[in-house]
Phi, psi and omega in degrees: 000143181296130181299334177302333183268358180278101184218138174245126177255106179275132176241127171286144178304163174287168179305133179242171179297331178291325177294317180295321180281349181070038184250132172279130177203140173249009182295138182288320181259164179084168178057063179289173175297146171281173175301320177297318179297322177297316177299320178297319179295319179296322180293314181292329176299318178293321179300325182274000189302329182281354179270142176273084184282131181272323180205157179237127179242161174204158168297152181287355182289151184305316184293327178280322179300314181294320178299315180296321179300320179296316180293315183292321182300321181294347183241358182069029181255156174277158175258129179253116179280136181221117184297339179294340181270002187296166175295156175303138174296121187274351179055228182291347181270359180301132180068028175249173180295139182298142178199163175278135182241131178281166178302317180296321181291333180304316180291316181303320183266010178059037178275162177299130180296145179308315182298325179290322178296313178302313184300312182291325179291321176296316179301317179298307184302318182289343179273348184277143173234157182071207178255113183246143170252133181230115180268121185222211186233161186303311185295312178298323178295315179297324179298318179291321176301310184298318180295316182297326179271002179073033181243167177255179182306307184299326183291341183246018179300332181275356180286123183263115173253088185285171179302131178054032175274162185253119174234112189245147179228135163279142186255349180226095351283165182292122175206154182276131176257330178201156178226117172061033183281148177264344178237174180281110183296147180302324179298324179288315179300312180296318181295321181283348180075026181259355184250000000 
């Protein structure tokens, strides 16, 4: 396959009940998409309609699985669950109120180390061929953005990966094509050869 076509389009899941409640959670079950979140997934699926997507992947969590199902269903594709796309391990903060956590606090709260999140997301992206959609979570997507841009966790705290936003990467060589976009960016259209 032509390396020009190796692209991963990361989509953050739609709004879930955990987001509305302000709860941090890495639990696989529970916290489904809200009605608004379902609408967001349907909208991003339509935004991506002009792309010839080869496969759809998702984190094993309910909110990402449902978002991916909506995208895949519109294309007649299967959804492939991949644990590398999962939410950051929350450690002692699982099921607690959402808050910003510093790098030092990650260790204190027995959370998954930043470097481990970066590593698994890079491994996933580099394993993809063709045009892949991968539904994941804000922090893992931001971790891959920060690493690709040569930045650390603290340097990218202001990067907004909104619900059902588009963050795309060319994988050969690894480079960022878009971050947190609500529409299909021209760089993605051009890279995919659809424009």
